C-alpha positions in Angstrom: 7.4 4.7 29.5 10.4 4.2 27.4 10.8 5.1 23.7 9.5 2.6 21.4 12.1 1.3 18.2 10.5 0.8 15.0 12.3 -1.0 12.5 10.8 -0.6 8.9 10.6 1.0 5.9 10.8 5.0 6.0 8.8 5.5 3.0 4.8 6.4 2.5 2.2 3.6 2.5 4.4 1.0 4.2 4.3 -0.6 7.7 6.8 0.9 9.6 5.8 4.6 8.7 2.4 3.9 9.5 3.3 2.5 13.1 5.7 5.6 13.9 2.7 7.6 12.6 0.5 6.3 15.1 3.1 6.4 17.8 3.6 10.0 16.9 -0.2 11.0 17.1 -0.5 9.2 20.3 2.5 11.0 22.2 4.6 8.3 22.4 8.5 8.7 22.4 9.6 6.9 19.0 12.5 6.3 16.5 12.2 4.6 13.3 15.3 3.1 11.7 14.7 3.2 8.0 15.7 -0.9 6.9 16.8 0.5 3.4 20.2 1.5 5.3 20.7 -2.3 5.1 20.7 -2.3 1.6 24.0 -0.6 0.9 24.4 2.1 -2.1 25.7 0.1 -4.4 22.6 -0.9 -6.2 24.5 -2.9 -8.6 25.8 -5.3 -6.0 22.7 -5.5 -4.0 20.8 -6.7 -7.3 23.3 -9.2 -7.9 23.3 -10.1 -3.8 19.2 -10.1 -3.3 19.0 -12.1 -6.7 21.4 -14.5 -5.6 20.8 -14.7 -1.9 18.2 -12.2 -0.5 20.7 -11.0 1.4 21.0 -7.1 2.2 24.5 -5.8 1.5 25.1 -4.0 4.9 23.1 -6.4 6.8 25.9 -6.3 9.5 26.1 -2.7 10.1 23.0 -2.0 10.3 22.2 -4.8 12.7 25.3 -2.7 14.8 23.6 0.6 14.3 20.0 -1.7 15.8 21.9 -2.5 19.0 23.9 0.6 19.4 20.3 2.8 19.2 19.0 -0.2 21.5 21.9 0.7 24.4 21.2 4.5 24.0 17.8 4.6 24.4 16.9 1.6 26.4 13.4 0.9 24.3 10.4 -0.3 26.0 10.5 -2.5 23.2 11.7 -2.9 19.7 8.7 -3.6 16.8 10.7 -4.9 13.1 8.1 -4.7 10.4 8.1 -7.8 7.6 11.5 -8.5 6.5 13.6 -6.9 8.8 17.4 -7.5 8.4 18.1 -8.2 11.8 19.6 -11.3 12.1 20.1 -14.3 15.1 23.3 -12.4 16.2 21.8 -8.8 17.0 18.3 -10.5 18.4 20.3 -12.7 21.3 22.3 -9.6 22.0 18.7 -7.6 22.4 17.6 -10.4 24.6 20.7 -10.6 26.6 20.4 -6.7 27.5 16.9 -7.4 28.8 15.1 -5.3 25.4 12.2 -7.0 24.1 12.1 -7.2 19.9 9.2 -8.2 18.5 8.4 -8.8 14.5 5.1 -7.9 12.6 5.1 -10.0 9.7 3.3 -8.8 6.6 4.5 -10.9 4.0 5.0 -14.8 3.8 8.3 -15.3 4.9 8.1 -19.0 3.1 7.0 -17.5 -0.8 9.9 -17.8 -2.7 10.0 -14.2 -4.0 10.6 -13.2 -0.2 12.1 -16.4 1.6 15.8 -15.1 3.5 17.8 -17.6 5.5 19.1 -15.1 7.8 15.2 -13.8 8.9 14.2 -17.6 9.3 17.0 -18.4 11.2 16.4 -15.1 13.4 12.6 -15.6 13.8 12.9 -18.0 16.9 15.0 -15.5 18.8 12.0 -12.7 18.7 10.1 -12.6 22.0 7.1 -12.3 20.0 5.8 -13.0 16.1 2.6 -10.9 15.1 1.8 -12.7 11.8 -1.3 -10.9 9.4 -1.7 -14.0 8.1 -3.2 -17.4 10.1 -1.3 -19.6 7.4 1.8 -19.4 8.3 1.4 -20.1 12.3 2.2 -24.3 11.4 5.4 -23.0 9.6 6.6 -20.9 12.2 5.7 -23.5 14.9 8.0 -26.1 12.9 10.8 -23.2 12.9 10.9 -23.3 16.7 8.6 -19.9 17.5 7.1 -20.5 20.5 4.6 -16.9 20.7 2.9 -15.8 18.0 -0.4 -14.0 17.0 -2.3 -13.1 14.5 -2.8 -8.9 14.3 -4.3 -8.0 11.0 -3.5 -4.9 8.4 -5.5 -1.7 9.7 -6.1 2.1 8.7 -4.1 5.2 9.0 -7.0 7.6 9.5 -4.4 10.2 8.7 -4.3 8.7 5.1 -6.8 6.0 4.4 -10.5 8.1 4.6 -13.0 8.5 1.9 -12.4 11.8 -0.5 -14.1 13.5 -2.4 -17.4 11.2 -2.5 -19.6 11.5 -5.3 -23.4 11.8 -5.3 -24.7 8.7 -5.8 -24.7 7.5 -9.8 -27.2 7.2 -12.1 -25.2 4.7 -14.5 -23.1 2.2 -14.3 -19.4 3.2 -13.8 -16.5 0.6 -13.9 -15.0 -1.8 -11.7 -11.6 -0.5 -10.4 -8.6 -2.4 -8.6 -5.5 -0.5 -7.4 -2.6 -2.4 -7.3 0.4 -4.1 -8.9 0.1 -6.6 -11.8 1.2 -10.3 -12.0 0.2 -13.4 -13.8 -2.3 -14.6 -11.5 -3.8 -11.1 -11.3 -4.1 -10.9 -15.0 -5.8 -14.2 -14.8 -8.3 -13.6 -12.5 -9.2 -10.5 -14.5 -9.4 -12.1 -18.1 -13.2 -13.6 -17.2 -14.1 -10.1 -16.7 -12.5 -8.3 -19.8 -14.2 -11.5 -22.1 -17.5 -10.3 -20.1 -16.9 -6.9 -21.2 -17.4 -5.5 -18.0 -15.6 -2.0 -17.9 -12.4 -1.6 -15.7 -9.7 0.6 -14.9 -6.4 -0.9 -13.4 -4.3 1.1 -11.5 -0.5 0.3 -10.7 2.7 -0.8 -11.8 3.1 -3.6 -14.8 -0.4 -3.8 -16.3 0.9 -2.5 -19.1 3.3 -5.3 -19.8 0.2 -7.7 -20.5 -1.7 -8.0 -23.5 -4.8 -8.8 -22.1 -4.6 -5.7 -19.7 -3.0 -3.3 -21.2 -6.2 -1.5 -22.5 -7.4 -0.6 -19.1 -3.9 0.3 -17.3 -4.0 3.5 -16.0 -0.9 4.4 -14.4 0.7 5.0 -11.0 -1.8 5.9 -8.2 -0.3 8.0 -5.1 -2.1 7.9 -2.1 -4.4 10.6 -2.9 -5.1 9.1 -6.3 -5.7 6.1 -4.4 -8.7 8.2 -2.0 -10.3 9.5 -5.1 -10.5 6.3 -7.3 -11.9 3.8 -4.3 -14.0 6.7 -3.1 -15.7 7.1 -6.0 -16.2 3.4 -7.7 -19.2 1.3 -7.4 -17.0 -2.1 -7.5 -13.8 -2.1 -5.5 -11.8 -5.2 -6.9 -10.4 -7.0 -3.4 -7.6 -9.5 -4.1 -5.3 -11.5 -2.3 -1.7 -12.7 -3.1 -2.6 -16.4 -3.1 1.6 -17.1 -3.6 1.6 -15.3 -0.2 -1.0 -17.5 1.5 -2.7 -13.9 2.2 -6.4 -14.2 3.9 -6.7 -10.5 3.5 -4.4 -7.8 2.0 -3.5 -3.9 3.3 -5.9 -3.1 0.3 -8.7 -4.8 2.5 -8.8 -2.3 4.8 -8.0 0.6 2.4 -10.8 -0.3 0.7 -13.1 -0.4 4.0 -11.8 2.9 4.9 -12.6 4.6 1.5 -16.3 3.0 2.2 -15.8 1.4 -1.1 -18.2 -1.3 -2.3 -16.0 -4.5 -2.0 -16.1 -7.2 -4.1 -13.7 -9.6 -2.6 -12.4 -13.2 -3.0 -13.8 -15.3 -0.6 -11.2 -16.3 2.2 -12.1 -16.9 6.0 -10.2 -13.7 6.6 -12.0 -11.6 4.5 -15.4 -13.0 5.7 -14.6 -12.7 9.3 -13.2 -9.1 8.8 -15.6 -7.8 6.0 -18.4 -9.0 7.3 -21.8 -11.0 6.0 -22.4 -11.3 2.2 -24.5 -8.6 0.6 -24.5 -6.3 3.4 -20.9 -4.9 4.0 -19.2 -6.6 0.7 -19.8 -9.2 -1.9 -17.6 -12.3 -2.4 -16.7 -14.4 -5.7 -14.8 -18.1 -5.5 -15.4 -19.0 -9.4 -15.1 -17.0 -12.2 -18.7 -16.8 -13.3 -19.7 -15.4 -9.6 -16.7 -13.0 -10.2 -18.4 -12.0 -13.2 -21.8 -11.7 -12.5 -21.5 -10.1 -9.3 -19.5 -7.2 -10.7 -22.2 -6.8 -13.3 -24.5 -6.2 -10.4 -22.7 -3.7 -8.3 -22.5 -1.9 -11.7 -26.0 -2.0 -12.6 -27.3 -1.4 -9.0 -24.8 1.9 -7.8 -27.3 2.7 -5.2 -27.0 -0.6 -3.9 -23.1 -1.2 -4.0 -22.6 2.4 -2.5 -24.8 0.9 0.4 -22.6 -1.9 0.8 -19.7 0.6 0.9 -21.1 2.5 3.7 -21.8 -0.7 6.0 -18.4 -1.9 5.4 -17.0 1.7 6.2 -19.0 1.4 9.5 -17.8 -2.2 10.2 -13.9 -1.7 10.1 -13.0 1.4 9.6 -14.7 3.2 12.7 -14.2 0.5 15.3 -10.5 0.1 16.7 -8.9 -1.2 13.4 -6.1 2.0 13.2 -2.1 1.1 13.4 -2.4 2.7 16.5 -4.8 -0.1 17.7 -1.9 -2.5 16.5 1.0 -0.9 17.9 -0.8 -0.9 22.1 -1.7 -4.6 21.1 1.9 -5.0 20.9 3.3 -2.7 23.6 0.7 -3.8 26.0 1.8 -7.7 25.4 5.3 -6.2 27.4 
């Protein structure tokens, strides 16, 4: 089979890198083109351009680079990830050359924080779009995209696994959440704080908010995340509503680390994480969040059992990035 060309962020923790590593692990010929090359080296000017129009300064040169590599490699498939800086011009030329290009859409392109006119203009020219959220399908259809499919996030076995799993605890620990802060998430956490639930918050910006500042534990490396989630009695599992998420990358990572998940109740979470009380607990309201968090912390043995069931359900059954990669490859 000809090589696979992946267009994505070449940094740990990003989907493009996960797919690249998955391809290497399966012995495939693969190349990863780092989308940061489209941003340019002049950070000040790039920052202005991004704030004004969500526009990468070197998007044309980046597109020319992708076309050049496609001509040289003649790849079986090009997989771009997220809001990859490929314009309509590039996709039209790839189609003319007979090279299929798909997009693994991992953000909501209509979220004002991400919306980019060049991506929306290019979307109908992909051979297919795979999205981690079903909520955007009507928008893609109105845009003129004719082939799309739900393809959830996944697990990288090299990075997402239980680490330093503790012996069953005899006393309550704290609720753990790993992820960046925003106003929406702070508002979700406030009832827990008022109820006196002990919480630990890992990630950026928690110190910016008065309510969460005392619980901010700083940034966490992937190794830190493994240790935190592998040893908590309650792993809060949130989505970003502004992103119209039904699940998130962390939903799978929590499962991979056998964490007891207390997840926002969404259709996708229910489908992926499984039955209430068996492999996860769910909440809709602040009172439900508080009561279930308290129950998990007061019943650590039962919580650990739930985490173990979740691990068996998701981490051991065809939910790796290699599985996602072969889903896309086999379509072409």
